[in-house]
N, C-alpha and C positions, 0 to 999 in steps of 0.2 A: 597495721602491717608491720612485720618485723624485718630485721636485716636479712635473714635467711630467705624469706619470701621475695624480698627486693632483688637479691642476687639471682634467684631462679628466674625472675621475670625480666632481668636486665637486658637480655638479647632482644626481646620484643620492644621494650621501652627505648633502647638505643637506636632502633631503626625509625622511630617516629621523627617527623620533620622538626619538631620543636623539642627534641629529647633533652638537650642540655638545660633549657629553661624549665621544663617540667621537672627534671630531676633536682635542679636547684631549689625549686619551690617545694618539692616533696621533702627534701632534707631540712629546709627551713621550717616547714610545718612540724616535722618530727622534733626538731630542736625546741620550738616554742611549746610543744606539748610535753617536753621533758622525756622523750622516748628514745633519745640517741644513746644514752648510757643508763645503766641500772641506778635506781634510787639509792643514795648513800644513807643508811640508817642514822648516821651521825649528823645529818643536816638538820638545822633547826627549822621549825615551821615558818612560813612566810609571815604569819601574824606576829611572831616573836621578833623577826627581823625588822618589821615595820615599827614595832614598839621601841626597839633599840635606836632606830633612826630618829624617831620623834624625840626620844630623851636626849640624844646627842645634839639635835637641832636646838632644843630648848637650852641646853648647856652653852652652846656657842652663841646664842642670842644673848643670854644672861651675861656672858663674858665680854660681849661687845665685839666678837669676832665676825659675826654676820648680822645682817639686819633681819628684823622680824618680818616674815613673809606677809604680803598683803592678803587681806581676806577677800574671798569671792563674794560678789553680791548674790542675792537670792536667785537672780537669773543666770548665775554661773559665770558672769563676766567680771573682770577687774573694774574697780572704780575709776574715777577720772584721773587718778594719779596725783591729785592735789592733796597735800598733807598739811594740817594745821600744826604748827610748832608752838608749844607754850613756853 
């Protein structure tokens, strides 16, 4: 659905008992899907952003500014939290 269609249907939607909640949810859904504004062709792909974040995290760990993140166990849970210090 686009904004023009939403505006045409607004009268019907606004008369519904839970109109505000439904409209709020609809706008949130549009935002999550990236449909509130046109795509900026200058935006970098999410994959590139994630790579930059990983590089910056590695740099901060190496510089001692942050701790190395704990690894997840194979079952997806964090370990006991006990760390051996040598």
